[in-house]
Structures are given as C-alpha cells and as structure tokens.
C-alpha positions as CSV (number, residue, x, y, z in Angstrom):
1,M,-75.4,-39.0,-39.6
2,K,-71.9,-38.6,-40.7
3,T,-69.3,-40.6,-38.8
4,I,-65.7,-41.6,-39.4
5,G,-64.4,-45.1,-38.9
6,R,-61.0,-46.2,-37.7
7,R,-58.5,-47.5,-40.3
8,R,-55.0,-48.9,-39.8
9,S,-52.2,-46.8,-41.3
10,V,-51.9,-47.7,-44.9
11,L,-48.1,-48.3,-44.7
12,G,-47.7,-48.7,-41.0
13,I,-49.4,-51.2,-38.7
14,G,-48.9,-54.8,-39.8
15,L,-46.3,-53.9,-42.3
16,I,-43.9,-51.9,-40.0
17,L,-42.9,-49.6,-42.9
18,V,-41.4,-47.0,-40.6
19,L,-38.8,-47.1,-37.8
20,L,-40.9,-45.7,-34.9
21,L,-39.2,-44.0,-32.0
22,S,-40.8,-44.3,-28.6
23,A,-39.8,-43.8,-25.0
24,C,-38.3,-46.7,-23.0
25,G,-36.6,-46.7,-19.7
26,T,-36.5,-42.9,-19.2
27,P,-38.5,-40.3,-21.2
28,A,-35.4,-39.0,-22.8
29,T,-34.3,-42.3,-24.3
30,P,-36.0,-43.2,-27.6
31,E,-35.7,-46.7,-29.2
32,P,-36.5,-48.6,-32.3
33,T,-39.8,-50.3,-31.8
34,A,-40.9,-53.8,-33.0
35,T,-43.4,-56.4,-31.9
36,P,-41.4,-59.0,-29.9
37,T,-41.6,-62.5,-31.3
38,S,-40.1,-64.1,-28.2
39,A,-40.2,-63.4,-24.5
40,A,-38.1,-60.4,-23.6
41,P,-35.1,-61.0,-21.2
42,D,-34.9,-59.8,-17.7
43,L,-33.2,-56.3,-18.1
44,T,-33.4,-55.2,-14.5
45,S,-29.7,-56.1,-14.0
46,P,-28.2,-56.7,-17.4
47,T,-24.8,-58.2,-17.8
48,L,-23.0,-56.3,-20.5
49,G,-20.5,-57.9,-22.8
50,D,-17.1,-56.6,-23.8
51,P,-17.3,-55.2,-27.4
52,A,-13.9,-56.9,-28.1
53,D,-15.3,-60.4,-27.3
54,P,-17.1,-62.1,-30.2
55,V,-20.7,-63.0,-29.5
56,T,-21.9,-66.6,-29.8
57,P,-24.7,-66.7,-32.3
58,I,-27.7,-68.9,-31.5
59,A,-29.6,-70.5,-34.4
60,P,-33.3,-69.3,-34.4
61,D,-36.1,-71.7,-33.7
62,A,-37.6,-70.9,-37.1
63,L,-36.5,-68.9,-40.1
64,A,-37.8,-65.4,-40.7
65,I,-40.7,-65.0,-43.1
66,C,-40.5,-62.3,-45.8
67,E,-43.5,-61.0,-47.7
68,A,-43.9,-58.6,-50.6
69,A,-45.5,-55.3,-49.7
70,P,-46.0,-52.9,-52.6
71,L,-47.4,-49.5,-52.0
72,P,-51.1,-50.0,-51.5
73,E,-53.3,-48.2,-54.0
74,L,-56.7,-46.5,-53.4
75,P,-59.4,-46.2,-56.0
76,V,-59.5,-42.4,-55.8
77,R,-61.8,-40.7,-58.2
78,E,-60.0,-39.0,-61.1
79,V,-60.2,-35.3,-61.4
80,D,-63.2,-33.9,-63.2
81,D,-64.7,-30.4,-63.9
82,T,-66.3,-30.4,-60.4
83,D,-62.9,-30.3,-58.7
84,Y,-60.8,-27.2,-57.8
85,V,-57.1,-27.6,-58.7
86,K,-54.1,-25.5,-57.9
87,G,-50.4,-25.8,-58.8
88,A,-49.5,-27.4,-62.1
89,S,-52.1,-27.8,-64.8
90,L,-53.6,-31.2,-65.1
91,E,-52.1,-31.5,-68.5
92,D,-48.6,-30.8,-67.2
93,A,-48.8,-32.3,-63.7
94,E,-46.3,-35.1,-63.0
95,L,-48.0,-35.8,-59.7
96,I,-51.5,-35.2,-58.5
97,I,-52.2,-34.8,-54.7
98,Y,-55.8,-35.3,-53.6
99,E,-56.5,-33.5,-50.3
100,Y,-59.6,-34.5,-48.3
101,S,-59.9,-31.8,-45.7
102,D,-62.1,-30.1,-43.1
103,F,-62.1,-26.3,-42.7
104,Q,-62.6,-26.6,-38.9
105,C,-59.7,-29.0,-38.5
106,P,-56.7,-27.2,-36.9
107,G,-54.3,-29.6,-38.5
108,C,-55.8,-28.9,-41.9
109,G,-55.4,-25.2,-41.3
110,G,-51.8,-25.8,-40.2
111,M,-51.1,-27.8,-43.4
112,Y,-52.5,-25.3,-45.9
113,P,-49.5,-23.0,-45.8
114,V,-47.2,-26.0,-45.8
115,L,-48.9,-27.3,-49.0
116,E,-48.6,-23.8,-50.5
117,T,-44.8,-23.9,-49.9
118,F,-44.7,-27.5,-51.2
119,L,-46.4,-26.5,-54.5
120,E,-44.0,-23.5,-54.9
121,M,-41.0,-25.9,-54.5
122,N,-42.6,-28.5,-56.8
123,P,-44.2,-26.7,-59.7
124,E,-44.8,-30.0,-61.5
125,V,-47.4,-31.0,-58.8
126,A,-51.1,-30.4,-58.9
127,L,-53.3,-30.2,-55.7
128,V,-56.9,-31.2,-55.8
129,Y,-59.0,-30.1,-52.8
130,R,-62.0,-32.2,-51.7
131,H,-64.3,-31.9,-48.7
132,F,-64.3,-34.3,-45.7
133,P,-66.3,-32.3,-43.0
134,L,-66.3,-34.3,-39.8
135,D,-69.3,-34.5,-37.5
136,F,-67.6,-33.3,-34.4
137,N,-66.7,-30.0,-36.1
138,P,-70.1,-28.1,-36.1
139,H,-69.2,-25.5,-38.7
140,A,-67.2,-27.7,-41.1
141,Q,-70.2,-28.4,-43.4
142,V,-71.2,-24.8,-43.9
143,M,-67.6,-23.7,-44.4
144,A,-67.3,-26.3,-47.2
145,E,-70.5,-25.0,-48.7
146,A,-69.2,-21.5,-48.4
147,A,-66.0,-22.4,-50.3
148,E,-68.2,-23.9,-53.0
149,A,-70.5,-20.9,-53.2
150,A,-67.4,-18.7,-53.6
151,G,-66.1,-21.1,-56.2
152,A,-69.2,-20.7,-58.2
153,Q,-68.2,-17.1,-58.5
154,G,-64.6,-17.9,-59.4
155,K,-63.0,-17.5,-56.0
156,F,-62.8,-20.9,-54.4
157,W,-59.2,-20.7,-53.4
158,E,-59.6,-17.1,-52.1
159,M,-62.4,-18.3,-49.8
160,H,-60.4,-21.4,-48.9
161,N,-57.5,-19.3,-47.7
162,L,-59.6,-16.8,-45.9
163,I,-61.6,-19.4,-44.0
164,F,-58.4,-21.1,-42.8
165,D,-56.7,-17.8,-42.0
166,R,-59.6,-16.6,-39.9
167,L,-60.3,-19.9,-38.0
168,R,-59.9,-18.3,-34.6
169,E,-62.3,-15.5,-35.6
170,W,-65.3,-17.8,-36.5
171,N,-64.5,-21.1,-34.7
172,G,-66.4,-20.3,-31.5
173,L,-69.4,-18.5,-33.1
174,S,-73.0,-19.8,-33.2
175,Q,-74.4,-21.1,-36.4
176,G,-76.3,-17.9,-37.1
177,E,-73.2,-15.8,-36.3
178,V,-71.1,-17.9,-38.6
179,L,-73.5,-17.2,-41.5
180,E,-73.2,-13.5,-40.8
181,Q,-69.4,-13.7,-40.7
182,L,-69.4,-15.6,-44.0
183,S,-71.4,-12.8,-45.6
184,V,-68.7,-10.4,-44.4
185,Y,-66.0,-12.6,-46.0
186,A,-68.0,-12.7,-49.3
187,E,-68.2,-8.9,-49.3
188,E,-64.4,-8.8,-48.5
189,L,-63.8,-10.9,-51.6
190,D,-66.0,-8.8,-53.8
191,L,-68.5,-11.6,-54.4
192,D,-72.2,-11.2,-55.2
193,V,-73.2,-11.4,-51.5
194,E,-76.9,-11.9,-52.1
195,A,-76.2,-14.9,-54.4
196,F,-73.7,-16.2,-51.9
197,D,-76.1,-16.0,-49.0
198,T,-78.9,-17.6,-50.9
199,A,-76.7,-20.5,-51.8
200,L,-75.9,-21.1,-48.2
201,A,-79.5,-20.6,-47.1
202,E,-80.8,-23.1,-49.7
203,G,-78.0,-25.6,-49.3
204,T,-77.2,-25.4,-52.9
205,Y,-73.8,-27.1,-52.6
206,A,-74.6,-29.5,-49.8
207,P,-75.1,-32.4,-52.2
208,K,-71.6,-31.9,-53.6
209,V,-70.0,-31.6,-50.2
210,D,-71.9,-34.7,-49.0
211,A,-70.8,-36.7,-52.1
212,Q,-67.1,-35.9,-51.5
213,Y,-67.6,-36.8,-47.8
214,E,-69.0,-40.2,-48.9
215,E,-66.0,-40.7,-51.2
216,A,-63.7,-40.2,-48.2
217,R,-65.7,-42.7,-46.3
218,E,-65.6,-45.3,-49.0
219,L,-61.8,-44.9,-49.3
220,Q,-61.7,-45.5,-45.5
221,L,-59.6,-42.4,-45.0
222,P,-58.3,-42.1,-41.4
223,G,-59.1,-38.5,-40.8
224,T,-58.3,-35.0,-41.9
225,P,-56.3,-33.9,-43.7
226,S,-55.8,-37.1,-45.8
227,L,-53.4,-36.7,-48.7
228,I,-53.3,-39.1,-51.6
229,F,-50.3,-39.0,-53.9
230,D,-51.8,-40.1,-57.3
231,N,-53.5,-43.1,-55.7
232,V,-51.3,-43.9,-52.7
233,L,-52.3,-42.6,-49.2
234,F,-49.7,-40.5,-47.5
235,P,-48.8,-42.6,-44.4
236,S,-49.3,-40.9,-41.0
237,D,-46.1,-42.6,-39.8
238,I,-44.1,-40.0,-41.7
239,G,-45.7,-37.0,-40.1
240,L,-47.5,-34.1,-41.8
241,S,-44.8,-31.6,-42.5
242,L,-42.9,-30.1,-45.5
243,Q,-40.1,-32.6,-44.9
244,G,-42.6,-35.5,-44.8
245,L,-44.2,-34.4,-48.0
246,M,-40.9,-34.1,-49.8
247,A,-39.8,-37.5,-48.5
248,F,-42.9,-39.3,-49.6
249,K,-42.8,-37.6,-53.0
250,D,-39.3,-39.0,-53.4
251,I,-40.5,-42.5,-52.5
252,I,-43.4,-42.3,-55.0
253,E,-41.1,-41.1,-57.8
254,R,-38.4,-43.7,-57.1
255,Q,-40.5,-46.8,-56.8
256,D,-38.8,-48.5,-59.7
257,D,-35.4,-48.1,-58.1
258,L,-36.4,-48.7,-54.5
259,F,-38.8,-51.6,-54.7
260,Y,-38.4,-55.3,-55.6
261,A,-41.3,-57.6,-56.6
262,G,-40.5,-59.7,-53.5
263,P,-37.8,-60.8,-51.1
264,P,-34.6,-62.4,-52.5
265,E,-34.0,-66.1,-52.9
266,M,-31.7,-67.7,-50.3
267,T,-28.3,-67.6,-51.9
268,L,-25.8,-67.6,-49.0
269,D,-23.2,-70.3,-48.9
270,E,-23.7,-72.1,-45.6
271,D,-20.0,-73.1,-45.4
272,A,-18.7,-69.6,-46.0
273,D,-18.0,-66.6,-43.8
274,Y,-19.3,-63.2,-44.8
275,E,-17.9,-59.8,-43.9
276,A,-19.5,-56.4,-44.6
277,V,-17.4,-53.3,-45.0
278,L,-19.4,-50.2,-44.3
279,K,-17.7,-47.4,-46.2
280,T,-18.9,-44.3,-44.3
281,S,-18.1,-40.7,-44.2
282,Q,-16.0,-41.4,-41.1
283,G,-14.1,-44.3,-42.5
284,D,-14.5,-48.1,-43.0
285,I,-16.4,-50.1,-40.4
286,K,-15.9,-53.9,-40.8
287,V,-18.7,-56.2,-39.7
288,N,-18.6,-60.0,-39.2
289,L,-22.0,-61.2,-40.5
290,L,-23.6,-63.8,-38.3
291,Q,-25.3,-66.1,-40.7
292,T,-26.1,-68.7,-38.0
293,A,-28.0,-66.1,-35.9
294,A,-30.3,-64.8,-38.6
295,P,-29.9,-66.7,-42.0
296,V,-32.8,-64.9,-43.7
297,F,-32.0,-61.4,-42.5
298,V,-28.3,-61.8,-43.3
299,N,-29.2,-63.0,-46.8
300,N,-31.5,-60.0,-47.1
301,F,-28.7,-57.6,-46.0
302,V,-26.2,-59.1,-48.4
303,F,-28.6,-58.9,-51.2
304,L,-29.5,-55.2,-50.6
305,A,-25.8,-54.3,-50.1
306,E,-24.7,-56.0,-53.3
307,E,-27.6,-54.3,-55.1
308,Q,-26.1,-51.0,-53.8
309,W,-29.6,-50.3,-52.2
310,Y,-28.0,-48.8,-49.1
311,D,-25.7,-46.4,-50.9
312,G,-26.1,-42.9,-49.7
313,S,-28.1,-43.8,-46.5
314,E,-27.7,-41.4,-43.7
315,F,-27.2,-42.3,-40.0
316,F,-30.5,-40.5,-39.3
317,F,-30.7,-41.4,-35.6
318,V,-27.6,-41.6,-33.4
319,A,-27.9,-41.5,-29.6
320,D,-25.0,-41.9,-27.1
321,D,-24.8,-45.3,-25.4
322,F,-27.8,-46.5,-27.5
323,V,-27.8,-47.0,-31.3
324,A,-26.9,-45.5,-34.6
325,V,-29.6,-46.2,-37.2
326,T,-29.2,-46.2,-41.0
327,G,-30.1,-48.2,-44.1
328,D,-32.8,-46.0,-45.7
329,P,-31.7,-44.7,-49.2
330,T,-34.6,-42.2,-49.2
331,N,-33.2,-40.7,-46.0
332,S,-36.8,-40.2,-44.8
333,T,-36.8,-43.0,-42.2
334,V,-39.6,-44.8,-44.1
335,G,-37.8,-46.2,-47.2
336,Y,-38.1,-50.0,-47.6
337,P,-37.4,-52.4,-50.5
338,G,-40.9,-53.4,-51.3
339,Y,-41.0,-56.3,-48.8
340,F,-40.7,-57.0,-45.1
341,C,-39.2,-59.8,-43.0
342,Q,-40.2,-60.9,-39.5
343,G,-38.6,-63.3,-37.1
344,E,-35.1,-64.5,-36.1
345,T,-35.0,-62.2,-33.0
346,Q,-32.1,-62.6,-30.6
347,N,-31.8,-61.8,-26.8
348,A,-28.2,-60.6,-27.5
349,F,-27.9,-56.8,-27.8
350,D,-25.7,-56.7,-24.7
351,R,-22.7,-54.7,-25.9
352,A,-21.5,-52.0,-28.3
353,G,-20.8,-52.9,-31.9
354,L,-23.7,-55.3,-32.5
355,V,-25.7,-54.9,-35.8
356,G,-29.4,-55.5,-35.7
357,M,-31.8,-55.4,-38.6
358,L,-35.4,-54.1,-38.9
359,A,-38.3,-55.7,-40.8
360,N,-38.0,-52.9,-43.4
361,G,-34.4,-53.5,-44.4
362,Q,-32.9,-50.7,-42.3
363,F,-30.3,-51.6,-39.6
364,F,-28.7,-50.3,-36.5
365,V,-25.4,-50.6,-34.7
366,T,-25.4,-50.6,-30.9
367,L,-23.4,-48.0,-29.1
368,G,-23.6,-49.0,-25.4
369,A,-25.6,-50.2,-22.5
370,D,-29.0,-48.7,-23.4
371,A,-29.2,-51.0,-26.4
372,V,-29.8,-54.0,-24.1
373,Q,-33.5,-53.0,-24.0
374,L,-33.7,-54.1,-27.7
375,S,-32.9,-57.7,-26.8
376,G,-35.6,-60.1,-27.9
377,Q,-37.0,-57.7,-30.5
378,F,-34.7,-57.6,-33.5
379,A,-32.6,-59.9,-35.6
380,L,-28.8,-59.9,-34.8
381,I,-27.0,-59.9,-38.2
382,G,-23.4,-59.0,-37.3
383,Q,-20.7,-57.7,-35.0
384,V,-18.2,-54.9,-35.6
385,T,-14.7,-56.2,-35.8
386,E,-12.9,-53.0,-36.9
387,G,-13.9,-49.3,-36.7
388,L,-15.8,-49.4,-33.4
389,D,-14.0,-46.1,-32.6
390,L,-15.5,-44.5,-35.7
391,L,-19.0,-45.0,-34.2
392,D,-18.1,-42.5,-31.5
393,Q,-17.4,-40.0,-34.2
394,L,-20.8,-40.2,-35.9
395,A,-22.9,-37.0,-35.6
396,R,-25.5,-37.4,-32.8
397,R,-28.9,-36.6,-34.2
398,S,-32.6,-37.2,-34.1
399,F,-34.5,-37.2,-37.4
400,G,-36.4,-34.0,-38.0
401,D,-34.4,-32.0,-35.4
402,P,-33.7,-28.7,-37.2
403,L,-30.7,-28.1,-34.9
404,A,-29.1,-31.5,-35.6
405,P,-25.7,-31.5,-37.3
406,A,-25.3,-32.9,-40.8
407,A,-25.7,-36.7,-40.8
408,D,-22.9,-39.0,-41.5
409,V,-23.5,-41.3,-44.5
410,V,-23.0,-45.0,-45.6
411,E,-21.4,-44.3,-48.9
412,T,-21.5,-48.0,-50.0
413,I,-21.3,-51.5,-48.5
414,Q,-18.8,-54.0,-49.7
415,I,-19.5,-57.7,-49.1
416,N,-16.5,-60.1,-48.7
417,K,-16.9,-63.9,-48.8
418,N,-14.3,-66.1,-47.2
C-alpha cells in the first residue's frame, strides 16, 4: 500500500533558514521565532528601559556555535524520454524544475496556473511533471494514468490542464463514474477514446505512475506538490506562491554571491569599540555594537557588513511598538549566508533601539514594548545611538501583503572601529 512518511523541511527545521512569524501575546502581534537557549524571563510585568539609556551587556555563558549549511541536494532522476516537459527546451533550459504532483490535491490544482505564469515570466525555465498520487486521494492514481494515456496520443498537458480545471466536477464521483467522465474528457480532446479507455481498463500506465511514486518516496518528499529546482527541494517555509517561486529561483541563481563555505574566523579586536552606520532610505542610523554581549554574532555581523552582503536589504517586516526586520539581500525573508549561528541569547530586549540577530544572519531593531517578548531568544548585538527617530519613519509592512507600502532599504552598512 502506498503511504507517505514525514520529513523535516529541507531548509527549515534544525537549520532555521527562514524568519518565521507566529502569534504571541495577542493574535494580531506576530514575532520572530527561535528556540530559546535559556530560560525566558518573567514578562507578566516587564520593566521597560529608556531608549536613551545605554544597556549593560552581559557576557554569555558560552560562545555561539556557527556551522556551514549549504543548500542540500537531492538525487533526483535526470530527465529522460519518459518525462513530459514544458517551458524551455531541455537544450536551452537554464533551470529545470521537477514537480511531483497529485491530480486530486487541491494545492496542486491551485499551483498549476501559478506555475504557468512563472514559466511565462521565466522562459529560460523548464518544468518536468512527475506523478506522486497519495493514498488518501482515491482518484489520484487513475487521473495520473489518464494523463499518461492522453500523453501517449500527444496530449499530456491538455489532459493535465483539463483534469485540474474540472476538479470540482469529478472529485466526488465514484470510481465507475470517474472512468465515464474521463472518457468524456478524452472525446473533448479529440483522442482515440477506445484506445484511451482500454489503457485505463488494462492499467497500461500504472507501472510508470507507480515508479514515479516510488521515486518521490525514495527522495522522502514531504507531500504534494513538491518542487525541486535542479536538485534542491523548494522549502515549504517560503510558501507556494508566485512570489515564493521567484524568490527561491533568485537564491538558486545567486548561490555564488550569497553563500560562504563556512562562518568567518574571529577577527574582532577585543580592545576596540565598533560602530555600525546603517545607511538607509530614511537616513543614517548609528548602532553601538555590543561585542561583550555576543562576540560571535557581532563578529558575524561585522563580517557580513564589510562584505556588503546586507546591501539592498529591505525592511520586510515592520510593526509598531514591536520590531523592524531586515538583513536579507534576496528580499525573500529566507536569504542566508550559507551558515547558521546559535547561542549568545540575552534577556535584554526591554526598550526601543536594541538590535538583535537571528541564526540566519538577518537582524532586527526593537521599536517598543512588544519586543520584550523576544528576551531570552536572540543575540543582542547593538543599540541605536543616533537615528532612533528614523525608525518611526520606516514603512510599516508585513511580508507578502499586497497592500503594504514599498519597503525601506538598508543601502549599505559602514563599520567604524575606535
């Protein structure tokens, strides 16, 4: 019997690739999420500090640990003459997307027009469709065989589109009624209906569908639709959408620019003071970097800033009295430098103007009292000393909100050593 096992997100759980947003406090207040590495403070009656007062950094019990995390690759089967391909020709394709899909999966049906638009926008991409019919969808197997039977007569994609377009029409039918309906579709597509019906009755294409199902199982794909860009699984953290597809394509294409082989060496001068000047679309924001509070994270921040890795990063999430989040040069929320750092958390996000850093290299600036709930979860790397008023001018927005105003941008970050 066909079953599907559970698999951790390729780029998510354990690596914390993406800045997740989840409810905390009230349903309307999202927050950056991390796994606490120390006991969370009592936030029932927090005492808020004055943004004008400097914080007193506390040295961590242990230094953060950073580990390389290149994009994980899957041993996906290369395209052969049994596959159906659309978009760019295989000879001209700069990127191949393998889609393992289920015709009775509503999400797959919702993604098919999105993928059509994506291919129109990216004519250098080829899409390969493969079957992954799940057991709990009773008509998924026969629909896959029907697409193959139509494909044998040169109309795979026409049947593919028709099956998805008419999902509501056949989804609730019995098995016998579904076969009758498929005959109607075959006639509508001007197929040889007798040959088509015979193929379904005899299970002619069941072995091919089953083989592709087993491929998906061996790859430990998490469900349908699963998309593999060349040989890298599209992470569910991004979200299946046109915006998500475009963002991940950008990450795949920019790996050489975005990723480092591993974390940087420790190069900070312990006797020096460091200042970061965030040159933003609203003006300069000066930050006193707190090397004592998070030596590894501050070293990482200085390295990425001096590498100009942050240049062009949008403030993709900005919420009143909470945080402004930036530091992703892909502007997708999931960009990271090829490694992750964990540890050096502080129970100190008690006022506006504090700068915290995530495991994936992104960072946030606190805007008010709601940020106190982040205490104990993130590394504290700095405090704003000039330009706190500019934070109030940042465009308030949530990532993916089509009505959000244009994002403000970190144009570059200048590091000063004193």
